[in-house]
C-alpha positions as CSV (number, residue, x, y, z in Angstrom):
1,M,-39.8,-146.3,-76.1
2,V,-40.6,-149.9,-77.0
3,G,-38.1,-151.2,-74.5
4,G,-39.4,-148.8,-71.8
5,T,-43.0,-150.0,-72.3
6,A,-42.0,-153.6,-72.2
7,G,-40.1,-152.9,-69.0
8,A,-43.2,-151.3,-67.5
9,V,-45.3,-154.3,-68.4
10,K,-42.7,-156.6,-66.8
11,R,-42.7,-154.5,-63.6
12,M,-46.5,-154.6,-63.5
13,E,-46.4,-158.4,-63.9
14,R,-43.8,-158.7,-61.1
15,T,-45.9,-156.5,-58.8
16,R,-49.0,-158.6,-59.4
17,T,-47.1,-161.8,-58.8
18,D,-45.7,-160.4,-55.5
19,R,-49.2,-159.4,-54.4
20,A,-50.7,-162.8,-55.2
21,S,-47.9,-164.6,-53.4
22,A,-48.3,-162.4,-50.3
23,G,-52.0,-163.3,-50.0
24,D,-53.3,-160.0,-51.5
25,A,-56.8,-159.7,-52.8
26,A,-55.6,-160.3,-56.3
27,P,-57.7,-163.2,-57.7
28,R,-56.2,-166.4,-58.9
29,G,-57.5,-168.2,-62.0
30,P,-60.5,-167.0,-64.0
31,V,-62.2,-163.8,-62.7
32,A,-66.0,-163.5,-62.9
33,P,-66.7,-159.8,-62.9
34,A,-70.1,-158.4,-62.1
35,G,-70.9,-158.4,-65.8
36,G,-71.6,-162.1,-65.8
37,F,-68.8,-163.5,-68.1
38,V,-65.5,-165.0,-67.0
39,Y,-62.3,-163.0,-67.5
40,G,-59.8,-165.9,-67.5
41,A,-56.2,-166.6,-68.1
42,A,-56.7,-166.8,-71.8
43,D,-58.1,-163.3,-71.9
44,E,-55.2,-162.0,-69.8
45,E,-52.8,-163.6,-72.3
46,R,-54.6,-161.8,-75.1
47,R,-54.3,-158.5,-73.2
48,H,-50.5,-159.1,-73.0
49,A,-50.5,-159.5,-76.8
50,V,-52.5,-156.3,-77.2
51,R,-50.0,-154.5,-75.0
52,R,-47.1,-155.7,-77.1
53,M,-48.8,-154.6,-80.3
54,K,-49.6,-151.2,-78.7
55,A,-45.9,-150.8,-77.8
56,L,-44.9,-151.7,-81.4
57,A,-47.4,-149.3,-82.9
58,T,-46.4,-146.5,-80.5
59,G,-42.7,-147.3,-81.2
60,L,-43.3,-146.9,-84.9
61,L,-45.0,-143.6,-84.3
62,L,-42.0,-142.4,-82.3
63,A,-39.7,-143.7,-85.0
64,V,-41.3,-141.7,-87.8
65,A,-41.4,-138.7,-85.5
66,L,-37.6,-139.1,-85.0
67,V,-37.1,-139.5,-88.8
68,Y,-39.1,-136.4,-89.4
69,A,-37.0,-134.4,-86.9
70,L,-33.7,-135.7,-88.3
71,A,-34.9,-135.1,-92.0
72,T,-36.0,-131.6,-91.2
73,W,-32.7,-130.8,-89.4
74,A,-30.7,-132.3,-92.3
75,G,-32.7,-130.3,-94.8
76,R,-32.0,-127.1,-93.0
77,A,-28.3,-128.0,-92.7
78,G,-28.1,-128.3,-96.5
79,A,-27.9,-132.1,-96.8
80,G,-29.8,-132.1,-100.1
81,G,-33.3,-132.3,-101.7
82,W,-33.8,-135.9,-100.6
83,T,-34.5,-134.7,-97.1
84,G,-37.8,-133.1,-98.2
85,F,-39.1,-136.4,-99.5
86,V,-38.1,-138.2,-96.3
87,A,-39.6,-135.4,-94.1
88,A,-42.9,-135.4,-96.1
89,A,-43.2,-139.2,-95.8
90,A,-42.4,-139.1,-92.0
91,E,-44.8,-136.2,-91.5
92,A,-47.7,-138.0,-93.2
93,G,-46.8,-141.2,-91.4
94,M,-47.2,-139.3,-88.1
95,V,-50.6,-137.9,-89.1
96,G,-51.8,-141.4,-90.2
97,A,-50.6,-143.0,-87.0
98,L,-52.2,-140.3,-84.8
99,A,-55.5,-140.5,-86.6
100,D,-55.7,-144.3,-86.4
101,W,-54.6,-144.1,-82.7
102,F,-57.5,-141.8,-82.0
103,A,-59.9,-144.0,-83.9
104,V,-58.8,-147.2,-82.2
105,T,-58.7,-145.6,-78.7
106,A,-62.1,-144.0,-79.2
107,L,-63.7,-147.4,-79.4
108,F,-62.8,-148.4,-75.9
109,K,-62.2,-145.1,-74.0
110,R,-61.9,-141.4,-74.2
111,P,-58.5,-140.4,-75.8
112,M,-56.4,-138.7,-73.2
113,G,-59.5,-138.6,-70.9
114,L,-61.0,-135.7,-73.0
115,P,-64.8,-135.6,-73.3
116,I,-64.7,-135.7,-77.0
117,P,-68.1,-136.6,-78.6
118,H,-68.5,-140.0,-80.1
119,T,-65.6,-141.6,-78.2
120,A,-65.6,-144.5,-75.7
121,I,-68.1,-146.1,-78.0
122,I,-68.2,-149.6,-76.5
123,P,-68.7,-148.5,-72.9
124,T,-71.3,-145.9,-73.6
125,K,-73.1,-147.7,-76.4
126,K,-73.0,-151.2,-74.9
127,D,-76.7,-151.6,-74.5
128,Q,-77.5,-150.2,-78.0
129,L,-74.8,-152.5,-79.5
130,G,-76.4,-155.5,-77.7
131,Q,-79.9,-154.5,-79.0
132,S,-78.5,-154.1,-82.5
133,L,-76.7,-157.4,-82.3
134,G,-80.0,-159.1,-81.2
135,D,-82.0,-157.5,-84.0
136,F,-79.3,-158.5,-86.5
137,V,-79.4,-162.1,-85.3
138,G,-83.2,-162.2,-85.3
139,E,-83.5,-160.7,-88.8
140,N,-80.7,-162.6,-90.5
141,F,-80.4,-165.9,-88.7
142,L,-83.8,-166.6,-87.1
143,S,-86.1,-165.9,-90.0
144,A,-88.3,-168.6,-91.3
145,E,-87.0,-168.5,-94.8
146,V,-83.3,-168.6,-93.7
147,V,-84.0,-171.6,-91.4
148,R,-85.9,-173.5,-94.1
149,R,-83.2,-172.8,-96.8
150,R,-80.4,-173.8,-94.5
151,L,-82.0,-177.0,-93.3
152,R,-83.1,-177.9,-96.9
153,S,-79.5,-177.5,-98.1
154,V,-78.2,-179.7,-95.3
155,G,-80.4,-182.7,-96.2
156,I,-80.8,-183.9,-92.6
157,G,-83.1,-186.8,-93.5
158,R,-80.6,-188.4,-95.9
159,R,-77.6,-187.8,-93.6
160,L,-79.5,-189.2,-90.6
161,G,-80.5,-192.3,-92.6
162,G,-76.9,-192.9,-93.6
163,W,-75.7,-192.5,-90.1
164,L,-78.3,-194.8,-88.6
165,A,-77.8,-197.4,-91.2
166,E,-74.3,-198.1,-89.7
167,P,-74.6,-200.9,-87.1
168,R,-72.2,-199.2,-84.6
169,N,-74.3,-196.0,-84.7
170,A,-77.5,-198.0,-84.2
171,D,-75.9,-199.7,-81.2
172,R,-74.9,-196.4,-79.8
173,V,-78.4,-194.9,-80.1
174,T,-79.9,-198.0,-78.6
175,A,-77.6,-197.8,-75.7
176,E,-78.3,-194.1,-75.2
177,L,-82.0,-194.7,-75.3
178,S,-81.7,-197.5,-72.8
179,T,-79.7,-195.3,-70.5
180,A,-82.3,-192.5,-70.8
181,L,-85.2,-194.9,-70.2
182,R,-83.5,-196.3,-67.1
183,G,-82.8,-192.8,-65.8
184,A,-86.4,-191.7,-66.4
185,L,-87.8,-194.7,-64.6
186,T,-85.3,-194.2,-61.7
187,V,-86.3,-190.6,-61.3
188,L,-90.0,-191.3,-61.2
189,R,-91.4,-192.1,-57.8
190,D,-93.4,-195.4,-57.8
191,S,-96.1,-193.9,-55.5
192,D,-96.8,-191.0,-57.9
193,V,-96.9,-193.2,-60.9
194,Q,-99.1,-195.8,-59.2
195,A,-101.5,-193.1,-58.1
196,V,-101.7,-191.7,-61.7
197,V,-102.1,-195.1,-63.3
198,G,-104.8,-196.2,-60.8
199,E,-106.7,-192.9,-61.2
200,A,-106.5,-193.1,-65.0
201,I,-107.7,-196.7,-65.2
202,T,-110.5,-196.1,-62.7
203,R,-111.6,-192.8,-64.4
204,R,-111.6,-194.4,-67.8
205,A,-113.6,-197.4,-66.6
206,D,-116.1,-195.2,-64.8
207,A,-116.5,-193.0,-67.9
208,Q,-117.2,-195.9,-70.3
209,E,-120.1,-198.3,-70.1
210,I,-118.8,-201.9,-70.4
211,A,-122.0,-203.9,-70.7
212,P,-122.6,-203.3,-74.5
213,G,-119.0,-204.2,-75.2
214,L,-119.2,-207.3,-73.1
215,G,-122.4,-208.3,-74.8
216,T,-120.9,-207.9,-78.3
217,M,-117.9,-209.9,-77.3
218,L,-119.9,-212.6,-75.7
219,E,-122.2,-212.8,-78.8
220,K,-119.2,-213.2,-81.1
221,V,-117.7,-215.9,-78.8
222,V,-120.9,-217.9,-78.7
223,A,-121.4,-217.6,-82.5
224,E,-117.9,-218.9,-83.1
225,G,-118.2,-221.7,-80.5
226,G,-115.4,-220.4,-78.4
227,H,-117.3,-221.0,-75.2
228,R,-117.5,-224.7,-75.8
229,R,-114.0,-225.3,-74.6
230,V,-114.9,-223.6,-71.3
231,V,-118.0,-225.8,-71.0
232,D,-115.9,-228.9,-71.8
233,L,-113.4,-228.0,-69.1
234,V,-116.1,-227.2,-66.5
235,V,-118.0,-230.5,-67.2
236,A,-114.8,-232.6,-67.2
237,R,-113.7,-231.1,-63.9
238,A,-117.2,-231.5,-62.4
239,H,-117.2,-235.2,-63.5
240,D,-113.8,-235.8,-61.9
241,W,-114.9,-234.0,-58.7
242,L,-118.1,-236.1,-58.4
243,V,-116.1,-239.3,-58.9
244,E,-113.6,-238.3,-56.2
245,H,-116.2,-236.9,-53.7
246,G,-119.1,-239.3,-54.2
247,D,-119.4,-240.0,-50.5
248,S,-119.5,-236.3,-49.7
249,V,-122.4,-235.8,-52.2
250,M,-124.4,-238.7,-50.8
251,A,-123.8,-237.5,-47.2
252,A,-125.0,-234.0,-48.1
253,V,-128.2,-235.4,-49.7
254,S,-128.8,-237.7,-46.7
255,G,-128.2,-235.0,-44.2
256,G,-130.8,-232.8,-45.8
257,A,-133.6,-235.5,-45.5
258,P,-136.3,-235.1,-42.8
259,G,-135.6,-236.6,-39.4
260,W,-138.5,-239.0,-39.4
261,T,-137.4,-240.9,-42.5
262,P,-135.4,-244.2,-42.0
263,R,-131.7,-244.1,-42.5
264,F,-131.6,-246.7,-45.2
265,V,-134.2,-244.7,-47.2
266,D,-131.9,-241.6,-46.9
267,R,-129.0,-243.6,-48.1
268,K,-131.0,-245.0,-51.0
269,V,-132.1,-241.5,-52.0
270,G,-128.6,-240.1,-51.7
271,D,-127.2,-242.9,-53.8
272,R,-129.8,-242.4,-56.4
273,V,-129.3,-238.7,-56.6
274,Y,-125.5,-239.1,-56.9
275,K,-125.8,-241.7,-59.7
276,E,-128.2,-239.5,-61.6
277,L,-126.0,-236.5,-61.2
278,L,-123.0,-238.4,-62.3
279,R,-124.8,-239.8,-65.3
280,F,-126.0,-236.4,-66.3
281,V,-122.5,-234.9,-66.1
282,T,-121.0,-237.9,-67.9
283,E,-123.4,-237.6,-70.8
284,M,-122.9,-233.9,-71.0
285,R,-119.2,-234.5,-71.1
286,D,-119.3,-237.2,-73.8
287,M,-122.2,-235.8,-76.0
288,P,-121.4,-232.6,-77.9
289,E,-125.1,-232.4,-78.8
290,H,-126.4,-232.8,-75.3
291,P,-129.6,-230.8,-74.6
292,A,-128.0,-229.1,-71.6
293,R,-125.2,-227.8,-73.9
294,A,-127.8,-226.3,-76.2
295,A,-129.5,-224.8,-73.2
296,I,-126.2,-223.2,-72.2
297,D,-125.9,-221.8,-75.7
298,R,-129.3,-220.3,-75.6
299,F,-128.7,-218.8,-72.1
300,L,-125.4,-217.2,-73.3
301,R,-127.0,-215.8,-76.4
302,D,-129.9,-214.3,-74.4
303,F,-127.5,-212.9,-71.9
304,A,-125.3,-211.3,-74.6
305,D,-128.5,-209.7,-76.0
306,D,-129.6,-208.4,-72.6
307,L,-126.1,-206.9,-72.1
308,Q,-126.6,-204.9,-75.2
309,T,-130.3,-204.0,-75.1
310,D,-131.8,-204.5,-71.6
311,P,-131.5,-201.4,-69.4
312,D,-131.9,-203.3,-66.2
313,T,-129.1,-205.8,-67.0
314,R,-126.8,-203.0,-68.2
315,S,-127.4,-201.0,-65.0
316,R,-126.7,-204.1,-62.8
317,V,-123.4,-204.7,-64.7
318,E,-122.4,-201.1,-64.2
319,H,-123.2,-201.3,-60.5
320,L,-121.1,-204.4,-60.2
321,K,-118.2,-202.8,-62.1
322,S,-118.2,-199.8,-59.7
323,E,-118.2,-202.2,-56.7
324,V,-115.4,-204.2,-58.1
325,L,-113.3,-201.2,-59.0
326,G,-113.9,-199.6,-55.6
327,R,-112.5,-202.6,-53.7
328,G,-109.1,-202.0,-52.1
329,E,-107.8,-205.3,-53.5
330,V,-108.5,-204.2,-57.0
331,Q,-106.9,-200.8,-56.5
332,D,-103.8,-202.4,-55.0
333,L,-103.6,-204.7,-58.0
334,I,-103.8,-201.8,-60.4
335,A,-101.1,-199.9,-58.4
336,S,-98.8,-202.9,-58.1
337,A,-99.0,-203.4,-61.9
338,W,-96.7,-200.4,-62.4
339,A,-94.0,-202.0,-60.2
340,A,-94.0,-205.1,-62.3
341,V,-94.0,-203.2,-65.5
342,R,-91.2,-201.0,-64.3
343,E,-89.0,-203.9,-63.3
344,M,-89.6,-205.6,-66.6
345,I,-88.7,-202.5,-68.6
346,V,-85.6,-201.8,-66.6
347,A,-84.4,-205.4,-66.9
348,A,-85.0,-205.3,-70.6
349,A,-83.2,-202.0,-71.0
350,E,-80.1,-203.2,-69.1
351,D,-79.8,-206.5,-71.0
352,E,-78.0,-206.0,-74.3
353,H,-79.5,-209.2,-75.7
354,S,-83.1,-208.5,-74.5
355,E,-85.9,-208.6,-77.0
356,L,-86.7,-204.9,-76.4
357,R,-83.2,-203.7,-77.2
358,L,-82.9,-206.1,-80.2
359,R,-86.1,-204.8,-81.6
360,V,-85.2,-201.2,-81.1
361,R,-81.8,-201.8,-82.8
362,A,-83.5,-203.5,-85.7
363,A,-86.0,-200.7,-86.0
364,L,-83.2,-198.1,-86.1
365,L,-81.3,-200.0,-88.8
366,S,-84.5,-200.4,-90.8
367,L,-85.3,-196.7,-90.4
368,G,-81.7,-195.7,-91.4
369,R,-81.9,-197.8,-94.6
370,R,-85.3,-196.4,-95.6
371,L,-84.1,-192.8,-95.0
372,S,-81.0,-193.5,-97.1
373,D,-83.0,-195.0,-100.0
374,E,-86.5,-193.4,-100.0
375,E,-86.6,-189.8,-101.2
376,R,-90.2,-189.5,-100.2
377,L,-89.4,-190.4,-96.6
378,Q,-86.4,-188.1,-96.6
379,A,-88.6,-185.2,-97.8
380,K,-91.2,-186.0,-95.0
381,V,-88.5,-186.1,-92.3
382,D,-87.0,-182.8,-93.6
383,G,-90.4,-181.3,-93.7
384,W,-91.0,-182.2,-90.1
385,L,-87.7,-180.8,-89.0
386,E,-88.1,-177.6,-91.0
387,G,-91.6,-177.1,-89.6
388,A,-90.4,-177.7,-86.0
389,A,-87.4,-175.4,-86.4
390,V,-89.5,-172.7,-88.1
391,Y,-92.1,-172.9,-85.3
392,V,-89.4,-172.5,-82.6
393,V,-87.7,-169.5,-84.3
394,T,-90.9,-167.8,-85.1
395,T,-92.6,-168.4,-81.8
396,Y,-89.6,-167.8,-79.5
397,Q,-87.6,-165.4,-81.7
398,H,-88.0,-162.5,-79.2
399,E,-86.9,-164.8,-76.3
400,I,-83.9,-165.9,-78.2
401,T,-82.8,-162.4,-79.2
402,S,-83.6,-161.0,-75.8
403,L,-81.1,-163.5,-74.4
404,I,-78.4,-161.6,-76.3
405,T,-79.6,-158.2,-75.5
406,D,-80.3,-158.9,-71.8
407,T,-76.9,-160.6,-71.4
408,V,-75.1,-157.7,-73.0
409,A,-77.1,-155.2,-70.9
410,G,-76.1,-157.1,-67.7
411,W,-72.4,-156.8,-68.5
412,D,-70.3,-154.2,-66.8
413,A,-69.2,-151.5,-69.3
414,T,-65.6,-151.5,-68.2
415,H,-65.2,-155.3,-68.2
416,T,-67.0,-155.5,-71.5
417,S,-64.6,-153.0,-73.1
418,R,-61.6,-155.0,-71.7
419,K,-63.1,-158.3,-72.9
420,I,-63.6,-157.0,-76.5
421,E,-60.3,-155.3,-76.6
422,A,-58.6,-158.5,-75.4
423,H,-60.1,-160.3,-78.4
424,I,-59.8,-157.8,-81.2
425,G,-57.3,-155.2,-79.9
426,R,-54.3,-156.9,-81.4
427,D,-55.8,-156.6,-84.9
428,L,-56.8,-153.0,-84.2
429,Q,-53.2,-152.2,-83.4
430,F,-52.2,-153.4,-86.9
431,I,-54.5,-150.6,-88.1
432,R,-52.3,-148.1,-86.4
433,I,-49.2,-149.7,-88.0
434,N,-50.9,-149.8,-91.4
435,G,-52.0,-146.2,-90.9
436,T,-48.4,-145.1,-90.3
437,V,-47.1,-147.0,-93.3
438,V,-49.9,-146.0,-95.7
439,G,-49.8,-142.4,-94.4
440,A,-46.0,-142.2,-95.1
441,L,-46.4,-143.6,-98.6
442,A,-49.3,-141.3,-99.3
443,G,-47.3,-138.3,-98.0
444,L,-44.4,-139.3,-100.1
445,A,-46.6,-139.6,-103.2
446,I,-48.2,-136.3,-102.7
447,Y,-44.9,-134.5,-102.0
448,T,-43.4,-136.2,-105.1
449,V,-46.3,-135.1,-107.4
450,S,-46.3,-131.6,-106.0
451,H,-42.5,-131.4,-106.5
452,V,-42.7,-132.7,-110.0
453,F,-45.5,-130.5,-111.2
454,G,-44.3,-127.4,-109.3
């Protein structure tokens, strides 16, 4: 029987090979049935192993049946009392083999095609099995307490710290972060980002009044004398300009004189005005305590106070701010800032020796050492991870379990049965073999006890 079954399997294989070579509809490679999973070459190999085990279990059944027939015939022919023991063991082996054959077959199909209740369990109860599997996973794997206990026992914070403290791992994380950053910046469209940045800056500037802040800052600058360097620079530049363009100044003064005045008078007046202006600027440059400097200090202090308290000054500053922000040149400047920032970040991410990557690497190494040594930080990181994991499993538990139930529900019943049988059928055939052996031993023991005690 075993040889005949093996021959039938070989003939089926030859037939399938002939059809495939002839261009038949038989698929090549992994098969994707309507159920949604792939029934591939590995599954087909498992089915071959299942068939071999079926042939072995069936051959053992036929063997004990033959032993039973021979033992019964020998007993009737007067071969001796030993035949009764052999026949009892073989008979019980057949009963055990048939019972286990029925049980194993009933999982995947109806034995002999008979509509016996509670058979073909997997094809008929597929959806219920999927629902039960989803509920089991949700109750025993996706509960908050199970997740917390598991994560706490793993000690992710300490392990992560030890891993990051290794320079090669920090280099790897830095490289991966750089790649991710470059990819994100590449995917983003410059026009979209520029529009968002420009809108965000403009909206933030419109929503916040800047006059009080400017007044506070100006008041602090004047109190600390920070403006004096600016005054020094302006006065020095004005002196140099007057020295270099004296003729232009005198010509401008002379040109503004009335037409009826003599020319030499105009030149005298222009020369006098130029010399007084140059003297004033020179004294202001060389005298830190010049009255004009004190006047500038008073003006800036009064202006800083007006920026903070005077409604008219604050309103004019806000109006000026709106006009400046509304100009196209300013909007173009805001938008173009993104392109410059993007190029700078991409260049820094690509350069292994850039300050950005060196700082990220140093930060990762420092974090790794702290996670390895500081229990408080470890507990904090573990708490964050536990909280995040618990939130995910409690919030999306139904979605996670429905992935199981919906996937199983979408499988084709026949293909599901074949898939499961390919994976566990070989072990189930051992149940038939064990049933035959155990049944034979049990029958022998029962017959022996009955014979001994009459």
